[in-house]
Every structure is written in structure tokens, then in C-alpha cells.
C-alpha positions, 0 to 999 in steps of 0.5 A: 508568304504569298497567300494572297497571290495564291488565290489564282490558278497555276500559282497556287497549284504550283505551290505558291513558289515565287522565290527570287532567281539567282543573279546571273546573265547566263542563258538557261535552256528551259526547253520552252517556247519552240526550237529557237527560244530559250527563257533567259534569267537575269538580275531584275531591273530596278523600278524606274518611277511609278509602277502602273498595273501593266508594269506590275503584271509584266514584272510578276510574269517575267521574273516568276514564270520560270520557277512557277512553271518548273514547279508545275511541270513537276506536279504534271509529269511527276510519278510521285505516288504520294501526290497524284493529280486527284490529290492536288484537286482535293488539296485545293477543294479541302483547304478552308483558307483558299477562298470562295467556291468560284475560285476553287473551281477556277483553280482546279480546272486550271490544273486539269486543263494544263494537265490535259494540254501537256499530254495532248501536245505534239512535243515536250517543247509545246507542252512546256510552252503551254505550261509557261504561258498559263503560269505567267498568266496566273502571276499577272492576275495575282499582280493585278489583284494585290495592286489594290492592296498596295495603293490603299496601303500607301494611303491608309497607313498614314491615316492609321498612324494619325488615328493611333496618335489621337487614341494614345493621347486619349488614353494618356489623358484617361490615365492622368484623370484616373490618377487624379480621381482615383476611380472610374465609373462603369461608362468610363471604364467601358470607354477606356477598354474600347481605346484599348481595343481600337488601338489593337485593331488599328495596329493589326490593320496597319501590320496587314497593309504593311505585309501586303506591300511587302509581299507585292514588292517580292512578286514585282521584284522591287528593291527600291527604297520606296514604292509608288503606284501610278494611280488608283484606277486599273485603266481599262481593266475595271471597265467591263462592257455590259453588252459582253455576254458569258456566251460570247467568251465561251465561244471565243475560248473554243475558238482561240485556246492554245490547248487546241493548237496541237495536231491531235486537237486540230482534227476535231471541230467544235461548235458552241451548241454541241459543247452546250449539249455535252455539258447538259448531259454530263454536268447537269445540276448547274444547268438546271439551277441556272435555267431557274434563275439562280446566281453565283452569290446564292450559296446553293448555286455557288456550291454546285459551280465548285462541285461541277468544276471539281467533277469536270477536272476529275473527269478530264484527268481520268480521261487522260489517264486512260488515254495513256494506257491505250495500245491499239490505235483505234482505242487511242483515237476513240479515247482522244475524242473523249479527252477533247470533248472533256477538255472543251467542256472544262474550258467552257466551265472555267469561262463560266466561273470566270464570268461569274467572278466578275459579276460577283465582284461587281455585286460586292463592290456595290454592297461596299459602296452602300455600306460606306455611304450609310456609315458615313451618314451615321458618323456625320450625325455623331460628329461635332456634337457633345457626346457622352462616353457611350456615344464617343465609343460608338463614334470610334467603332464606326470610324474603324468600320469605315477605315476597314470598309474603305480598304475593302472597297479598294480590294474589291476593285482590284478583285474585279479588275483581276477577274476581268483580266482572268476572264480574257486569259481563260477566253484565249488571250495568250500573250506570254510567249517565251519570246515576250518574256525575254524582253524588258519589263517596259516592252512587256507592259506595253504589249499587255496594254495594247493587247488587253484593249485592242487584241481582245476586241479582235479576239471577241469579234471572231466569236459568234453571239446570238442576238436577242430578238428586238422587243423580247421581254426578258424579265429581271429574275433577280427581282422576284427570285427571292425567298426560299420558296420563290420557284414554287410561288411563281409556279403557283402564280403566287407572285403579287399581282394587282387584280381589278376589284369586282363590284357586285351589281345590287340590282341582280339577285344574289346567287343561291348558296351552294349545297354541301354536294356542290361545294368545292373540295378542300384545297391541299396545301403545298409542302413548305420548301422546294424539296420537302416531300409530299405526304398527303396521299391525296396529292397522288391523285393529281394529274399534272406534274410541273417540272419548271418555269422558264423565260424561253421555250428552248430552256424547257426543251433542254431541261427535259433532255437533262431530266429524261436522261437522269430519270429514265422513268420520265421517258414514258411521258410526253412533255408539254410546254404551256404559256403562263403570264406572271406580272405581265411576263411570259413564262413557259411551263414544263409539264407531264400529265396522266389521267390517272395521276400517280406522280407522288413517288416520282416527285418525291424522288426528284425532290430528294435529289434537289430537283424541283417539281410541283403536283397540280 
């Protein structure tokens, strides 16, 4: 049962195979790592002392990479008609137990990128080496992820045992009281039931922690009598520099991914801008949501990310399938370019999802800390007081909630550290050469610690990062992008804004009331919701259709390119960008105009496709 470990890439897609290897000192020719490298298998070394995060990564990769990579090779090179690459992707996406949309997307892209890299490789050895590296990376990330479970388990199991002792004492006291009195009040019966429920919950939590520890020990191949971890923190792994941008990692990925080391890929150069344009044209939905300020913790955006990843993975695999059927050299070269474009786009998308995973884990951590702080205050208000049975029941429930939240806190910290490590791997940090995996775990751990804190800096330094102009006013979108109609409110200038109070001068005669003919026409009310269609024919007379509002003018240009390709009927109009200030922040509105109006049908078509537009 490696379900928790299966949350990461190749390990999940390889069927979560991490069974113990046979005890042998023989050298097995795995055909990986180049002409002079064979992957050796041997009896796992005993754990000497406490395990830190890097030790765990080293042992998980060294002792499990071979079976996992062999399983993955079967899924890539097998001609099994009952399990096509598309079936593997569908199995990941349609399994409700696999986790969030972000990680579903990362996993299916991991498989598709390995699939493409294997077929683009110059030799079978190069393909095997790539699969070995990616399998070892996924195992290392899994080790980081479950480190939090084990660390908290070593502490919370003792706390749970103390709580169980106390609840059992209270239960025995109740039994004695019942035998003496012969009956219980309704309040007493409720508290008696709450003790039973509390004991059951505590036992379930304890069993879960024990199971996590056992699975972790299987992963790192630990057979010692007791397992101790070296510290709670994940060293530098849970420190993520705020100055590092998503674009920086994407650029590093295009420059350093091993999939581009084949002779086929070396002939084609990539630029950050060109692949962004490719993404804009081929994977448009996420681009538009991102331009309009959506975040990964928004359900609409998370679903769009998963769909984008699935489309990119399927498209990449389709391109490889077509490449393998080409017979003419000119057709092969043309399709090879198509495959490389799809591969670069898939790598960019995977990096974006990995970057979002780091941010989402950070948000989860802040939320858990806030809940813990609130719950501790509530518990302190109930403690050291004379409580009735209802209050005792409430206090017991809150203590169990706090226990589970503290366990969750440790897991979220580990999730974030794992997300950071995974992001560096996806951005091109690839330490798991065959030669390294043949070394002792202590040496592998040393290389990982130095690499994740030195080599990654050099790796990122090679990539280009666009500088934000000094003094530029970038709004904090998350503060105002709330509610169902936030975008429409911004477009209509409905965002709360203090306006000066105008006091009329009493010395000036009031203006004459307007006649009926002079009165302004009744204001049309915009439909509720971003995608509700327009129904009032009066809206068809409006001469302006607004397609978006952006913090940078280049985003308006990019969005127009996307929309005009998706909806060719837009091309007969000339787009205009107008400036607008909201709460002192400058935005750029994308508009098209017509002196005769007639935009209602087109706008409703866009809204039906979940593209926001506004008639003005």
C-alpha cells in the first residue's frame, strides 16, 4: 500500500511498484546510464542513526528506481492493446482517490513527457536513462512528502495514547456511576456516547499514523527496530524565495531539461516568447483565466489547469504516434518539429502546475495555522473551568480537532517542501544519473543537499528573467477578485471607491427640473453572473463590447490574439485598448466598437463558452 507515495508522477503511473529487491550483490545490466554504466542492486544498507530528508530521498531513489523504471518502460514501450497511453492518462484523471487537479495534471504530463523523451532519444540506452532519472525523481519527492507524516507520527502517537488512557478512565467512571445510579440523564447519555466516538476517532488516527510510518519504512528500506528522524524542518527545502518567479522556472526548464539533449532536439532552438505564443494559441482557456486574475485555489481555474494538462499530454502522445508512422524523410522532419513544440509546451505547462502547487501548499499552510490559532483560543476558554457535560463534550471534540489540525500542519509543510523539490526537478535539475545511484546512500544524500542548495541556484541563474520596471504599480488582485461577479464589477467600475461629497451652493438658484423629453433613458441592468446571456433586445443597440480588463497592455494584446483565433468573426473589428483607473490602479480595457451595435448574439456566444464579455 503505497497510496500516499502514489501522489507523485512516475511512481503513480508505474503502478506504485516499490517492492523490495532481491538480496544480491550481482551486477545486473539494466541498460541505462550510457555504454559503461550498469545499475547495480544490492542488499539495502542498514540505517545508521537518524534519517534526514536528504537521506530519505537518497534511499528511496537508490533502492526503488530500478523496479519503478522497469515498470514504466513496460507502459511506454509495450504494445498492449488493452492499455494504450491514452488509457493510462484516463485512468489517472478518472480515479477519484488520486488527489487534486493540480497533481493529476502533473502526473499525466510526467508520463507524456517521458513517453515523448523516450521516442525522441538517440538510442535505447538514452531512453532508459531518461526514464530511470524521472522515476528516481518521483521517488525522491515521495520521500519528502511522507517525511512529515513520520515526524508527526513519532510525537502524536504518544499524545494519542495519553488521550486514550484518559478517555478510557472517564468511560470506566461512567460505567461505575451508571451501575450505582441505575440510569443516566439525556445530557449524561450524550456525553457517554461522545466518549465512545472520541475513542474510535483517536484509534483511527493512530492507525493511520502507524500505517504511514510503515509505508515510509518500506520506501526507504529501513528494517531497524526503531526509526528516528533528524529534525522536523526540511532544511532549505521548505524555504522558497519570494523573488523566484514562475517564468524563471519555465525558462530554466526550456534551457536545461534532459529531454532536449538528443540530436533531434538540438537542431531546434526555443525561446520563452515563442513557446508562450504557442501556448496562447493551442491552450487558451488557462491563459485567459490567468490574465483575468484567477488563482489555483479557485475551482474554475484548477479544473481548467487539469484539462489543459490532459489536452497537452494527449496532444504530445498523438504527435509521437504520428511521428512513428512517417516513412518519408521530409514528413518525418516536419512532424518532429511538431513533436518538439508539443514537448516544450508540455514542459512549460508542467512547470506552471508545479509552481501553482507550491503556492497552493503555502495558502493551505496559512489556513491551517489560522484554524489552529483560533481553536487553541477556544480550548483555553473552556479549560480550567467547572464544565457541565455539554461543555465537556465540546472541549473533547475541540481537542481532537486540534490534534488532527496539528497533524495536517506537518503534512502541509511536507507537501510544500515536496512541491518545491518537484519544481526544481521539472525545471531541469536532474542529479539521478546511473553512476550516482550506484553510490552509497550517504554519498547520494550529500550530492542532493549540495545540488538542491547550490546547483539549483546556478541553474536558475542561467535563465532570463524580465525585470519589473521600478515604481510600477502592480495591484494585489486577490484582494479585489472576490465574489461571483468580481470581473463584471471591475469592468463597470463598481469597486468601492470613496468619492468627494459635493455640497450645493445655496446662493445659486436650483436648476429647472428636466422635462420628460429631456429625461435620461432607463438604465439597463446587466445580467447576473459572468456568463448569463443577454436577453433584453435593448442591449443589441449598445455600440461597445468589452472583452477584458488587464494590469498590463501586453496582456490585452495577447488576449485579442487568442480570442480572434478562437472566434474568427471578431477579426472584422479593430480592437482598441483604453485606460481606466480603479481605486487608483491603472487597468487596460480591451474593446471593440460598432456605430450600429449588434453585438448581443456574439457576446452571448462567448458567454456560452465561458468567455466573459460586457456590452456597454
